[in-house]
N, C-alpha and C positions, 0 to 999 in steps of 0.2 A: 760481309757476305760476298762470295765470289761472283763475278759477272758472267762466268762461263755457264752456258746452258748445256748440260751434258746430253750428248746424243744417245739414243737408245737403240740397241741392236734389234734387228727385225726377226731374228731366229735364235733359239736357244743355243748356247755354246757347243753342245754336243749333237746338234741336229744332223750334221753331215756324217757323223759316225755310224748312224743307224744303217746306212746303205751298204757299206763294205769296209773291211779293215784297211788301215793305212798301208800305203805302198812304199813310203820313204820315211826313214827315221830321222828325227831331229834330235841331235845330241847336244847342240850348242844352247847356251843361255843368253838371251838378249838383254842388253843393258842400255839404259837411256842416259846419255851424257847431258846433264842439265846446263842450260845457259844462264850464267850469273846475271847477265844483263836483263833477263826476263824478271828476275826478282826485283831489281831496282825499278823497272818500269811498271810492273803490274802488281807487285806485292806478294807476300807469302801465301795469303789465302787463295788468290787466283792461281798461283803457281801450283799449289797442292791440288786444286780442283782439276787442273790440266793433267797433272801426274796421274790422277785417278782415272782419267780416260784410258790410259795405257793398261792399268790393272789395279785391282784392289790391293795387290801385294807387289808393287813395282820394285824392280831392282834398278837402282840409279847410281850414277857416278857424279859426285859433286864435291865442293869444298867442305871443310869441317864446319865453317860458319853457316853455310846453307843447310848442312845436315842438322845442326842444332835448331835452326828455325823450322825445318820440316818436322822434327820431332815434337816441337811445341804445338804444331798445327794439325798433326795427323789425326788425332781423335775427332776433331771437328769435321774433317773431310772423309773420315771413315776409311783410311788407308793404313796398311801395315808395310811400309817400305823397308828394304834392306839396302845395303850400300856396298859398292865395289871399291876395293882399296888395291891400288897397284903395289906389287912387291918390288918390281924392277921393270925393265923394258920388255920382259917376255911373259911374266906371270902375274896373277892377281888373285885375290880371295874376297869372299863375301864377309862383311861385318854386320852383325845383327844388333838390334836395339838393346838386347839384354847383355851385350858384351861378348857373346860367343862369336866365333869365326869359323868359316868353312875352309876346306882344303884349298891349297893353291893350284891353279891350273893356267894354261896358256890363254891369251886373249888376242883379239885383233880389233883395232880401232878403225872402223869404217868412216868415221868423221875425219880422221887424220889422213886416211888413204881412200878418198871417195871413188877412185877407179875400181877398187876392190868390191864395190857394191854389185858390179856385174857378175861377180863370183859368189853371190849371196848364198846360193844353194850349197855350193861346195863348203862354205864356212859353216852352214847349218849342220852339215853332216859330221863335223868334228866336235869332240868334247872340249869346248873352250867357251870363253865369254866373247860375245860379239857386241861391240860397243857401237851404237848408232846415235845420230843427233836427234834432238827433240822434234825438229820439223818433220823428219821422216818417220817418226816412231809409229804412228797409227797405220801408215801404209805398209811399212816393212813388217810390223807385227802381224797385220792381217795376212800378208803374203806368206808368212811363216806358218800360219794355221791352215792355209790352202795346200802348201807344198806336200805334207804327208799323204794327202788323199788324191791329189791331182797335180802332178808335176808340170804337165803341159799347160794347164790353166794358170798355175802359179807363174810359169815362165812368161806367159802372155801378160800377166799383171806386172811382172818385173820389168818387161820391156816398155810397157806403158809408163811405169814410174820413171825409168831412166830417161825416156823421151820428155816427159813432163818436167822432171827436175832440171834437165839440161836446157829447157826453154825459158825458165824463169830467171829474172835478174835479182840482184841484191835488194832492190826496192820491192820487187814482188814478194820476196821472202819475208821482208818486214811487214808487208801488208797481210800476208797469210797468217803471221803470228798475231797481228791485231785482230783478225777475224776469229782465230781460235780462242782468244781471250774475250771475245764478245764486244770489242771496241768498234768493229766495222761489220756491217751486214754483208754476208758473203754473196748474196744475190746481186748486190749493188755494183759488183765489179765485173759482171758478165760481159758488158760491152767495152768498158774502159781498160780492163786488164785481162785480156783474153787468155794469156799464158797462165797467169795465176789462177784464173777461174777453172781452167782445165785441170790443173793440179788439185784444186779444191774439190772438184767433181770426183776425181779418182779417189781421193782420200775418204770422202764421205761414202762413196759407193762401197769401198772395201771395208771401212769401219762398220757400216750398218749391216753388211751381209756376212762378214767373217769376223766374229768377235774373238776375243782371247780365250784360251783354253782354261784359264783359272779364274773365271768370273764367279764361279759358284762359291 
């Protein structure tokens, strides 16, 4: 059984839509690049539990070996993942569990080019795959759900993310992953790892208040 205690959102996924129609269109599809080291350290059950935090139908990028392990575990975690496969250095396509594939389109890898995260909204406005790292997935996913309805608020959250991410060290990142997997209590780092705690606060705030659009 996975150690991760799943956080629950505080409002229905469509609650913010009742007020007014979206102002900005999101054309991109977000993809989470999975870290193989997390499989080795935490195991496939906990890894799938963490993937489920992103979405019940996550789009992920991973090795063939990890894909096979996810497919064996997905029913237990109640997720229906699909997988991004790169065609070349400019295009990629989605591969589904039943063997079918989607059309190829452009992609941008924000993990490989972290400076491009500052242009996140520009990338969301293009019909392409936007690849993000697993540590950022909950924050950037949540910001992407705010952006269509309130670009100014989303911009404020993005600036907070860039500041918080820029302040944490590699050791902080490892600690944050341990917290996500339930190995360390998040509150315990409030005084000892202040930069990591600020990042964690932002993640939890956005995750709890701005859930994904496809949780239904």
